N, C-alpha and C positions, 0 to 999 in steps of 0.2 A: 396414462404414465405421467410424472412430472417432465417438463422438456426445460430445458435451459433456452432462457426467451433472451437476456441480456448481464453482461456484466459488465460493470462501471469498473475499471479497473484501481487498482492504489498506484500512488505514485515512485517513483526510483527513491530508492533508500539513499540517501545522503549524509556527508558526514565532514564538519568544520574543518575547511584547508586542506581538502582532497578532491581531485577532482573524481568524478563518475564515468564508466563507459555508458554511451547507449550506440545497437551498432546494428547496420540496414541488411536489407533481403537482397543481394544480387541482382534480381531481375524484378522484385515487387515493393509497393510502397509500406512494408511490416518491417518493423523494429524489433529490436529487443534490447529489454532492460530490466534490473534484479530491482528485488526487493524481498530482505529476509530471506527465508530456505525459497523463494520462488523466483524463477525466469519467467517474464509475462512477454509474449507474442501479440503486439499491438498493432493492428493495420491505420496508417493514418490519412486514408481516405475512408475509414467508417471507422470508427474508435470506438464503436460499441462493438464490433468482431472482436473478440478478446481469446486470446487463447493461454493457460497457466501452468508450465510445468513446475513439481512438486517435490521429486524425489528426492533431493540432494538432504545432505542429515545435518547440515551446515549453511551458515550463513552464505548465501552465493556474490560473489564480488563480478563476471563480468560471462555474457554468453555471446557467441557470433555461429553464424549460420558458414557454413561451408562456401566455397564458389559457386557448388551447383545448387544451391537451396534447399538438398535433400537431408542433410544434417545440421546439427547443432551443437558447440561445444560449450560446454557450460563447466565453469571452477568455481571454489568455495574458498572459506578461510581457514579448509585445513589441509588445504593443499592438493585436492582432488580435482580432477577434472572429469566429464562424464560427458562421452558421443551421446546423443541420440535424435533418433526421428522427426521433424522438421513436421511431419505431419500425421493426423489422425490420434493413435493413442499413445504417441510420443517413446517409441518403442528404445529400449536401452541397447546400445552397441556395446560400447565399452568405458569400461570406467579403469582409472590411473592415477596412482598418487603419483604425483609429479615433483612436489617440491613440499618441504618440512614445515615449511608457516604459510602465509595466505598468499594466493596468486592475486595479481592487480591487472594484470594485461594477458590476454593469448590473443594468436593470428594464425589463421591456416597459411600453408603455402597455396600460388596459384593455382595451383594443379590438384590441391585436394587430400595429398599426402603424407605433408608433415603437417604437425604443427607446434609453433613457437611458444613457451606461457614464462611468464615472471614474475619477481613477486620477494617475499620474502623469505630467507630460510638458514638453516645453522651453515655456519662454515662459507664455503665458494658456491654453493649450490642455488642462487639466485636466479637462474635462467637456464632450461632446458628444451629443446626441440629434440622430438622425437616420432617414431610412423604413426598415423592415428590407428592403425590396425594393430599394431602388436607392441608400440608402449616404447620398442627399441631406440636409444640416443643415437642422434644425427648428427655426434660435434661434440667438442667443448668449449663452454663461455665462463673465458675467466677476464678478468678485468675492472669486475665490480666489486668492490668494498661494503656498501651499502643497498639495502631495496632497492628492489629495479621496480619504476613505477610501469614502465610504459616499452612496450616491444612492435617492432614492425617487421612483415615480410614481403620484398620488393615481391611486385606483382608481375614482372617477366624474367625472364633469363637475363645473364649469368645470376641465380640468386644470391640473395644478400638477406642480412638481419640487421637491424638497428635496434639498438638498446639507448635508454636514461635510467635517470632514478637519482635516489636523492644524496648520491656523494658526487652531482653538479657536471656528472660524465655524462657525453654523449659517445656510444662505443659503437664498432662498426665489425661484424664478422664476417665471411664469405665462406662459400662450400658450395653443398655438402659433400664432405660432413664439413661442419661450421667448423672454423676456428680465427681466435681473434687477428683482427687486420690493425686496426688503428682506432684512439682515442682521443676526441675532440672538448677541450675546455672554453668554450667559449662565455659558457652561461655563469653565474656568480651565484646561482640560487640551485633549491631543487627544481630539475628536470622533468616536468609533469609529462610531458607526451609529446611522443615520435610518430610520423605517418608518413608513407611513403607516398608521391599522385599517381593518379590510376595509371600512367603510361609508365610507373619506374623510373622514369627519366630524372629523380629529384626529392628528397626528403626533407621534409620541416621538421625541426623541435622548439618546442614551446617552452618557457620555464615562468618561476615565481619571479626571477627580475626582472619582468615584463617583457622580456626581450622574446622576438623568434627569430629561427637564425637558418636559413636554407641551403641543405649541400646535393653536391651532385650524388646523384644515385647509385653509381657503377663506381665509383673512385674514392667517394667520403669527404673529397677536397667542399671546404667553407664555398657558396658561391653567391651570396647575396643575403640580405636578413630585411625583418619588415621594417620599415621606417618606425623612428621615433614618432614622428610628426601623426599628431590626431593618434600616438598609440594608448596600449593602456596604462591605467595606474595602479592597478594593482596585480594580484598572480594572475598569470593565463594557465589556467585549468587546462584545457583541450581545445584541440586545434581540429579539422577535418576541412579534406579538400572536395571541392565542386567533379562533377564527374568529367569535366573536360580537360580539368588540370589546371587550369588556367587561374582560379581563384581559391582562395580558402577562408576559413570562418573561423572565430576563434573566441573562446568564453573565458570571462573574468571574472575576478572578487570584487573588481567596481562594478559590477554589476551590467557590465553591456558586455554586446556582443557585436566582433566588428568581420565585415567583410572586404579580403584585400583583393586587389587584383594584382596578380603576378605578373611582370612584365619580361619581356625577351629578356634583358639581362639578369631576370632574376630576382629584381629588388621588390617587394612589398607594398603599394600604395594604398592609400585605406581609402574605398571607394564608399562605403556606408557604415554609422554606427548603430546598432540598433538596441534599443533598451525596451523593452518586455514591461506593462506596468505592474505593479506592485504596490506595497503597502508601506514601502520606502524601507522596511526596517534589512536586517541581517539576512532576510529570508531569498530576499532577493538578487542575493550574491550568484552568480551562473557559474555551476561547476561543470557541466559538460553540454556538450555538441553535436550536432551532426548534418552533413549536406546527403540529404536523400532524393536525389532524382531532382523532382521539382520542390523538396519542401526542406524548409531551414529547421531542424529541428531542436529547441535551447530548453536546458531545465536549469532550473535557479536551486537555490540551498533548501527552499520549502517544499520542493519536489514540482512543483506547479511546470508542466511540459509547455513551451510556447512554439508554435508552426508559424513559419512565416511565408508568404511565395517567394521562390528564389526570381519570380518574373515580374514579379512588383515589389520591391522592397517598400514600397510607401504604405501599402495597406496595412491597415493596423493586423496584429495576428491572432490566430484561433487559438484559445488559451483553454487548456486541460487541466483537472488538479484534481484532487481526491485524496482519501488517508494516506498517512507511511506508518498511522501503526494501527492494534486489533481496532476494531469497531464496534465498541462496548455497548450502544447503542442503536437503536430504530426506531422511528414514528412516521407515518403518514400523516399529513393532515386531514382533517376532515372537511373543508374546503372545498379542496380539490384532490379527489383521490388520488392524482397523479405524481403530487409531490411529494416528496420522499427526503426528510432531515434524518442527515444520520451523523453520529458522534465519536472520537476516541479519545481518550485516554489524556491524551496530549493538550485538550480544550480546543481543538477544530470543530467545528459544526460544518457539513457540507450537505448543498442541498442539489438533491437530484430530481431531475424531469422525467418522467417514464418515458420511452420511445423519443429521449432528446440526449439523455445523459447526464454530462453534467452540465450544473446551473449557477454554478457559483458557491463562493465562503458568507458564510453568515462572520461577519465582523463584530465582534462583542467588544463592548471598552475595557470591560475587566475578563483578560484572557488566563481565567484561572482553567486550572486542572478539571476533567469533568468525570466521576464515576459515575453519578448517575443522569439521566436524563427524561423529563419528559417534554410535549408540544401541544398546546390546542392552538385554536385560531389566531390567537392574537397574542400571544404569550409564551416564554419557554423558561422551563424549573429545570435548575441546573443543580445541583450537589456536588464537590471536590472530596479533595482528601484533607480538608479542614471542617470549623464545626459550622460553616453558613450554607445555608439557601439560597440562590440565587435566582430572582424571578427580572427578567428582561423580557420587554416589551417586545412585540415583533412588527416592524412594519416595509412588508414586500418582503428587499432581502438585504434591509437593514436592520439591528438591533435598536434599539432605540435606549429610553430607562432603564439602568436595574437598579434592582434593591436589593440589599442581602440583609440576610435575617440571620440571626447566631442562634442555633438553638441548643449550644454548650455542651452537645458532645458529636462524634461524626456520625452521619447521616448513614445508612446501609442500604436505603431502597424508599423510594419515594414513588407517591400515587396521587393521582388528581381526581377531583369528580367531574367528570365531563359535564355534566350539565352546571354544575355550581362552580365554576374553575378557581371562585378566590377561594376552596378549601381544598386542602393537600396535607394528607397524610405521610408524615414521615418517619421511618423506623429507626431506632439507633441499638445500641446493642444489647438496653436494658428497658427498652422500653419503646414508645411513640409518642411521637408529638403532632399538635395537630394547628394548623395555621388556615389562620382568616387572612387572604391579602398579605400584606407585610408583618400581620401580628402574629405571634406565637399565643393561641389562647389557652391550650392544656397542654400537660407535660405530665404524663400518668406514667409510672415507674411497673412496671408489669415484674410478677416471679420469675421469670424465665427470660430465658437469652433468646430476641427477637434474630429469626435470619431474613424474614422475606414478610410483606403485607400488601396489600391492595383494599381501596377503598372502592366502596359504591357508586356509578352512576350517578346516583342523585342525593349522596352522601349522609344514607341514611346507616348505613352499615359497614362496618370494617374487619378483614379478617387478615388474622394475623396467623404468623406460621414461626413457630419454633425448632430449637435443636432437637429436641427429642421426635420428631416428625408431628407433632399435632397440632391440628387446626385450629386455633380460639377466633371464634367470632362474635363480635361485640355488636348491638346497638347505638348508634350514635344520638344521644338528644342532646339539643344546644353544642356543649361542650365538653360532655361529659361520656365517658364509655362504659356499657354496661355489659358485662360478658354472659351471652346467650345461649353458647353451647363448646361441647370442644369434642371434633371430631379425632378420632384414631384410625388411620390406613396406613398414614406414611412407615417404612422403616429406616427412613434416614432424614437427615434435618431438610426442610422445608427451602425450595433455592426461590420458587417462583408462583404467584399464583394472580390469576384473571378473571375476572369477570364477561360473562358473554354480554355482545351489546346489546339483546333486551332484557338481558341482567337477571333470566329465570335461569341460569347456571353459572357454575366457576367451576375455573379447574385449576390444576396444584400440580405439581412439579420437582420433585428432591434429590438429594445430589447421590443418592442409591437406585437413580436410573427409572423410575418409576413416574410417571404421572395417573393422574385422576380427575377424572369428569361429577362434579354433584350438582344434583339437583338443587336448586339453593331454598324453594319452600320447605319441602320434605326434608333436606339436607343430606338423604340417602346417596351412595353410589349410582351413578349414572352409566359411566363405561367403566370397566375394569379391565384388569389385565394390559396394563399400556405397558409392556416390559420391555421392547423393542430395544433400547438404545443399547451401548453398552460402558456408559460413564454417566457421569452427573448430569442432568437437564439444566442448562443455563436459560433458557428462554424459553416462550410460549405466546403465541398467538390464537385472537380466532377469526374465521370469517365471516364478513360485513349482517351474512344470512345466518348464523349462529347453527351453520350444518356443519361446520369442519372445525376440529381443532390443531394446529400444527407445535411443533416442539422441536427443540436445537438442541444440542449437545456437542459436551466437548469431544465427543467419540465423531467431528466432525460430520453426522448426518442431521437432515431434514425428517421428521416423521410426520403425516399428515394423515389422522384419523377423522373419517366421519362418523358424527355423532350416533345415527341410528343404525348402524351397523358394527358388529362386534371388530374387536381390535385388531384379530389377524390380517383381516382385510384391509390392512393400511397401505397408504402408498408411501415410500422411503427415499429420498434422495440421498446417495451416498457420495460421500466426500465433497460434500456442498461445498466447506471453507476447509482448505487445511489450519493443521490446530488446533479445532473447533467453533463454534457458533456460537455466537454471542448476543444475536439481533433477529427479531422477524417480526413481520408484518404483513397481514394482507391489504393489499388495494383496492381486489375488489374480488369474486367470488373464485374467481379462475386464476387471480396472479398471487401466488404470495413473493416475500422479499426476505434474503434474510443476508446478514453481515458477518464478520468474524476474524480471527487471529489473521489468516492473510491480509486484513486492511483493504479487502474488495466488498463490491457488494452486489449480490445477484438476484434478477426478476428470474423466475420459474412460471410457465403456464401449467395449470393442472387441466388434464384431460381425465374425464370419467373415467374409472375401470369397465 
């Protein structure tokens, strides 16, 4: 059965002008962050150790470990909080509808019995504290008039709760049961984050007015602030205390994070400014930070996670990155089968190295959106949502010169002849276009709507799938296509066609969940009854030795068939990607790589049945 070998995690979902929350495990180096409907548990000391929870019905905004590290509470934009086990099967313990709008922050009480959540809602219900097992309210939270962006639970008795939000206020509540004590108006803009120090003696608030203010943890009197000298020049989105409570880390839209020493008189003095390297664009704005044991974790708007060492701030950070959106295409470079390229429709191409993980982003000079994507040794071919095909030369990690070819209508599918890479077949709504290098050599208008296409590696044949499920086989001589045969077996529009590496067979999949393997010479069906998906087939891949074919579907599953065995003896990977599988490739006979809607890439080891 297939075993999950590696997961290349997606990056946190970010939003311009908002901070995001990453939180840490109380006893280990695991951190939690969210992307779409998923909660990602990532081990900082081994970034390939990733666990993903995908049971929320709406996009998740925040997740936190309980004080004993056994449970996780996560909240989403519908105002729902789910409490589930941190290990193994992530068993659901409780689910509560807490607010009527999105939840922006939540925090456990230090004894693990209560949870406070805040966010947006109707009327006055912007903050709620409740018992974790029954959901009963423990207090009234008045005093905010607009969305509450952050809340904090004092980690020592007597319990206190501090909240802050878009009404520029920092509010303080005593309890339990909690009731309003006092309010501070020290900030002149949105207050983005409030956090108690680990011993509960003080708390700090940071704001879009670039200031940080420190308060007494028991009485909430203002006792100090971060020095304006060397301070941030943009909104401060997040703040995190060091484990000993003597330093804080802040992250800001001015693309820098700063470490501050908090002196005995409670004023913050700048110790070090950290600027993670980036492209210099908007994506380098910093939106989240966390001080987790010896790691300083900083997240940028583009989703890149930079990990600094607390013991050696001069050391350049380890950078982890990946996709934020649906990974629609995957390819493995033939030169070294360990290099995997994946692309998402927002135009990002990421290089992964099997066994190591993140290997860098490919920076294209023309950063257009990507719909179809193919790569060979020295070149990437992409198409977006306009009429252009881009051919970009590949030099190591960098993209070289790019040529664009206008083909007159929007490309639906593209296929490169592997042995003659200058030859590319592009299908459009009503026909196909043949490219040689950077020129259109022929545009052929077919009499049927085209849904998928493939060109043989030697460039001598093309197979074109139509809306009615027929496969049209064409021979290519020079620049002309001649129809040789029409194959009828599919009962739905053909969605994908792939030749086997030795070109003795080809496989096709349709939107009616069926896949078929054909013999290329006789054009007879070689493997039939491949009807085990429950939704459309999105992608298909052959193993390098032609013995297996894998299909990926909208039903979240990957199914691997062996050509010389009946389809019923298949291997199935259930729930490979939340929301559907969109990319598949084999790196060798025993490893298959998949990608999907959840923005993750996964490597599976195949062990024969």
